[in-house]
C-alpha positions, 0 to 999 in steps of 0.5 A: 278588775282592780289590779293587786297591789302587791309591791311595798315601799318602807321608809322612816321617819322622825317622831315629830315628821310621823306626827305631822304625816299623820295630822295630814293624813287625818286633814285629807280625808283619805281612809288609809294610810296606804291610799294616802301615801300611794295618791301623794307618791302619783299625783302630789307634787313637791315645791323646791325653790332656790331663794338664795336672791331673797336672802341676799336681798334681804342681807342688803336691805338690813345693811342699808337700813342699819345705815340709815339708822346710823345716819338719822341717829347722827343728824338727830344728834349733830343737827347736820345732814349731808345731801350726798349721803341722802343720795347715796341712800336713795340710790342704794334703796332704789337698787334693791327695790329693782333687784326685789321687783326681779325676784318677785317676777321670777316667782310668780312666773314660778307660781304660774306653771 
């Protein structure tokens, strides 16, 4: 015998959120709103990730790219490049890639759970 569903949950959304929810209900193929919400609340999952490390690496990549562009402009204007500047940029780029690889490895570990 099927258990009686007599406990209710109520929540409000913005019109935009409601539109997105309706679209997801439609795409799911579940017949009723109640069945969809019940299924999502009981069996659904939410992924919330801290991407502050990614944002920081992106910020540093922008700075490094800007430095590289300025250096390339100077080299084109003067025809003169400094080997030490090139080594510095290469080292910065290497460090950024090392950090990005660590972040990607952490994200891959999270995805495997």
